[in-house]
C-alpha positions in Angstrom: -7.4 -10.0 -125.3 -9.7 -12.4 -123.5 -8.9 -13.7 -120.0 -9.6 -17.4 -119.8 -10.0 -19.0 -116.4 -7.6 -21.8 -115.4 -9.3 -25.2 -116.0 -9.4 -27.4 -112.8 -6.5 -29.9 -112.9 -7.8 -33.2 -114.2 -10.7 -33.6 -111.8 -11.8 -36.7 -113.7 -11.4 -38.2 -117.1 -14.8 -37.1 -118.4 -14.2 -35.2 -121.7 -16.4 -32.1 -121.4 -18.0 -31.4 -124.7 -17.7 -27.8 -125.7 -17.1 -25.4 -128.6 -13.5 -25.9 -129.5 -13.6 -22.7 -131.4 -14.6 -20.5 -128.5 -12.1 -17.9 -127.2 -10.6 -14.6 -128.4 -11.5 -13.6 -131.9 -8.8 -14.5 -134.4 -8.4 -14.5 -138.2 -8.3 -18.2 -138.1 -11.3 -19.8 -136.5 -9.3 -22.8 -135.3 -7.0 -20.6 -133.2 -8.0 -19.6 -129.6 -5.9 -17.2 -127.5 -5.7 -17.9 -123.8 -3.8 -15.3 -121.8 -3.8 -12.8 -119.1 -2.9 -9.4 -120.6 -1.2 -7.0 -118.2 -0.7 -3.4 -119.3 3.0 -2.5 -119.6 4.3 -6.0 -119.1 7.3 -7.2 -121.1 6.7 -9.1 -124.3 5.1 -12.4 -123.4 6.4 -15.7 -124.5 4.1 -17.1 -127.2 3.3 -20.8 -126.9 1.2 -22.7 -129.5 -0.7 -25.7 -128.3 -1.4 -28.2 -131.1 -4.4 -29.8 -129.6 -4.9 -33.4 -130.6 -8.2 -33.7 -128.9 -11.4 -32.2 -130.4 -12.9 -31.6 -127.0 -12.1 -29.6 -123.9 -11.4 -32.4 -121.5 -8.3 -33.8 -119.7 -5.7 -32.7 -122.3 -7.1 -29.2 -122.5 -7.3 -29.0 -118.7 -3.6 -30.1 -118.4 -2.6 -27.5 -121.0 -4.4 -24.8 -119.1 -2.7 -25.9 -115.8 0.6 -25.8 -117.6 -0.2 -22.2 -118.7 -1.0 -21.2 -115.1 2.3 -22.7 -113.9 4.3 -20.9 -116.6 2.5 -17.6 -115.9 3.8 -17.8 -112.4 7.3 -17.6 -113.9 6.7 -14.8 -116.4 4.3 -13.4 -119.0 3.1 -16.0 -121.4 0.4 -16.3 -124.1 -1.1 -19.7 -125.0 -2.6 -20.0 -128.4 -4.7 -23.2 -129.0 -4.7 -24.8 -132.4 -7.9 -26.8 -132.6 -7.4 -29.3 -135.4 -11.1 -30.2 -135.3 -12.0 -26.7 -136.5 -9.4 -26.6 -139.2 -9.8 -27.6 -142.9 -7.5 -30.6 -142.8 -7.7 -33.1 -145.7 -6.3 -36.6 -145.5 -2.9 -37.2 -147.0 -3.3 -38.8 -150.5 0.0 -40.7 -150.3 1.2 -39.2 -153.6 4.5 -38.1 -152.2 4.4 -35.0 -154.4 5.3 -32.8 -151.4 8.5 -34.9 -150.9 9.6 -35.3 -154.5 8.6 -32.0 -156.1 7.9 -29.6 -153.1 5.0 -29.0 -150.7 3.7 -26.2 -152.9 2.6 -28.9 -155.4 0.4 -30.7 -152.8 -3.0 -31.4 -154.5 -4.8 -30.6 -151.2 -5.9 -27.0 -150.7 -6.6 -26.5 -147.0 -5.3 -25.0 -143.7 -2.0 -26.9 -143.5 0.2 -24.1 -144.7 -1.4 -21.7 -142.3 -1.0 -24.2 -139.4 2.7 -24.5 -140.2 3.0 -20.7 -140.3 1.4 -20.5 -136.8 4.0 -23.0 -135.6 6.8 -20.9 -137.1 5.5 -17.8 -135.3 5.4 -19.4 -131.9 8.3 -19.2 -129.5 7.5 -22.7 -128.2 5.1 -25.5 -129.2 3.1 -27.9 -127.1 2.2 -31.2 -128.8 -0.9 -32.1 -126.7 -2.6 -35.4 -127.2 -4.9 -37.9 -125.4 -4.1 -41.5 -126.0 -6.6 -43.2 -128.3 -6.0 -47.0 -128.8 -2.4 -46.6 -127.7 -1.7 -43.9 -130.3 -2.5 -40.2 -131.1 -6.0 -39.3 -132.3 -6.7 -39.4 -136.0 -6.8 -35.6 -136.3 -3.3 -35.2 -135.1 -2.0 -38.1 -137.2 -3.5 -36.5 -140.3 -1.5 -33.3 -139.6 1.7 -35.3 -139.0 1.1 -37.2 -142.3 0.5 -34.0 -144.1 3.8 -32.5 -142.8 5.8 -35.6 -143.7 7.9 -33.5 -146.1 9.3 -31.6 -143.1 11.0 -34.9 -142.0 13.0 -34.6 -145.2 13.3 -30.8 -145.1 13.1 -29.8 -141.4 11.1 -26.6 -140.9 11.0 -26.2 -137.1 14.7 -26.1 -136.4 15.4 -23.9 -133.4 11.9 -24.5 -131.9 11.4 -25.8 -128.4 8.7 -28.4 -127.9 6.9 -29.8 -124.9 5.2 -33.1 -125.3 2.0 -33.5 -123.3 -0.1 -36.7 -123.2 -3.0 -37.9 -121.1 -4.4 -41.4 -120.7 -6.2 -43.8 -118.4 -3.4 -46.4 -118.4 -0.1 -45.2 -120.0 1.3 -42.4 -122.1 4.8 -43.6 -122.9 4.1 -44.8 -126.5 2.5 -41.5 -127.5 5.2 -39.5 -125.7 8.0 -41.4 -127.6 6.2 -41.1 -130.9 5.6 -37.3 -130.6 9.1 -36.8 -129.5 10.5 -38.6 -132.6 8.2 -36.6 -134.8 9.3 -33.3 -133.3 12.9 -34.2 -133.6 12.5 -35.1 -137.3 10.8 -31.8 -137.8 14.1 -30.3 -136.5 12.7 -29.1 -133.2 14.2 -29.9 -129.8 12.0 -31.6 -127.2 12.9 -29.9 -123.9 10.2 -31.4 -121.7 7.6 -34.2 -121.5 4.6 -34.7 -119.3 2.6 -37.9 -119.3 -0.5 -37.8 -117.0 -2.6 -40.7 -115.9 -6.3 -39.7 -115.8 -8.6 -42.5 -114.8 -12.4 -42.0 -114.4 -11.9 -41.6 -110.7 -8.8 -39.6 -110.0 -7.3 -40.2 -106.5 -5.8 -37.4 -104.5 -2.4 -39.2 -104.8 -2.6 -39.3 -108.6 -3.7 -35.7 -108.8 -0.7 -34.6 -106.7 1.6 -36.7 -109.0 0.1 -35.1 -112.1 0.7 -31.7 -110.5 4.4 -32.5 -109.8 4.9 -33.7 -113.4 3.3 -30.6 -114.9 5.3 -28.3 -112.5 8.6 -30.0 -113.6 7.7 -29.7 -117.3 6.6 -26.1 -116.9 9.9 -25.2 -115.2 11.9 -26.9 -118.0 9.9 -25.4 -120.8 10.0 -21.9 -119.2 13.8 -22.0 -118.9 14.2 -23.2 -122.5 12.0 -20.3 -123.8 14.0 -17.6 -122.0 15.1 -14.9 -124.6 18.7 -15.6 -125.8 18.9 -19.0 -124.2 20.4 -21.7 -126.4 19.9 -25.4 -125.5 22.1 -28.2 -126.6 20.4 -30.9 -128.8 20.0 -34.4 -127.6 22.1 -37.2 -129.0 19.1 -38.5 -130.9 18.5 -35.1 -132.5 22.2 -34.9 -133.5 22.0 -38.4 -135.0 18.8 -37.4 -137.0 20.7 -34.4 -138.3 23.8 -36.5 -139.3 21.7 -39.3 -140.8 19.6 -36.9 -142.8 22.8 -35.1 -144.0 24.3 -38.4 -145.2 21.1 -39.5 -147.1 20.5 -36.1 -148.7 24.1 -35.6 -149.8 24.6 -39.1 -151.1 21.3 -39.3 -152.9 21.1 -35.8 -154.4 20.2 -37.0 -157.8 17.2 -39.0 -156.4 16.1 -36.2 -154.1 17.1 -32.9 -155.6 14.5 -30.9 -153.7 15.8 -32.1 -150.4 19.4 -31.6 -151.5 18.9 -28.0 -152.6 17.0 -27.2 -149.3 19.8 -28.6 -147.2 22.5 -26.9 -149.3 20.7 -23.5 -149.1 20.6 -23.8 -145.3 24.3 -24.6 -145.1 23.7 -28.0 -143.5 25.9 -29.8 -146.0 28.9 -27.6 -145.3 31.8 -29.6 -143.8 31.7 -27.7 -140.5 28.0 -27.9 -140.0 27.2 -29.7 -136.7 23.5 -29.1 -136.4 20.6 -27.2 -137.9 21.3 -24.1 -135.8 24.4 -22.4 -134.3 23.9 -23.9 -130.9 26.3 -25.6 -128.6 26.6 -29.4 -129.4 28.1 -31.9 -126.9 31.5 -32.8 -128.4 30.8 -36.5 -127.6 27.5 -36.3 -129.5 29.3 -34.7 -132.5 31.9 -37.5 -132.5 29.3 -40.2 -132.4 27.3 -38.4 -135.1 30.4 -38.2 -137.4 30.8 -42.0 -137.1 27.2 -42.6 -137.8 27.3 -40.3 -140.8 30.4 -42.0 -142.2 28.9 -45.5 -141.8 25.6 -44.4 -143.5 27.5 -42.8 -146.4 29.5 -45.9 -146.9 26.4 -48.1 -146.7 24.7 -45.9 -149.4 27.7 -46.0 -151.7 27.9 -49.8 -151.3 24.2 -50.2 -152.1 23.3 -51.5 -148.6 20.7 -48.8 -148.1 
């Protein structure tokens, strides 16, 4: 396994052009392994970085610094998913994946393999620079292509860290990627928004380091074997809301209904996607929201 040097922490905002496909050999050319292999070490935590940037600049540098901070806490392998090197076709907006099933999507590209890579990871980093106050087009295309997972969550039980870099502000992108991950069924356990102007002051560099250190600590704790984290209120509400919609509209969305039923999420006692502790207050609030949504659907208000 190739040893990759730690990228300097956000020296400046110049995006260094480079071969995004470079790195350890892999069956998929858009995957790059970045790790320090130590003989005899315990099984490392596997983290997949979904890289929204097509270049090795600030976002990549921040992800590599995150890796170094996590390595100080235990063995970890970072695998970079370079969307720029993947076969990724635009969503056609046909909604076939939602109505009939994702296997009927007319596009034939790397999206199924990308989703499989996300499944195989212990944790996922959604890493994105801010372009025009939003995520880059490459990342948005992937999110659009995975829209059916917002109906039929695939990443339940996965822990996610949202990482964003920008010259001015990252809050909009952080919030957007957090909502996306929660609709996928994942739990966002840490966020890191870094300000990276053309000339980075020592004060801002230190602040970025503190933000990354805090995120690395939270992410590392959440990825410890056997550790179960409680979902946020927003995640519980997404579960309860989805449950109401799917159950009440089973004739209109039979694929969604069957998927939820097979997973046991429509059972009366189901509190969340996984058997994890849920705050009783969140459960109570979720039940109220679900009741109101069911009533609104039956009355034709939704």
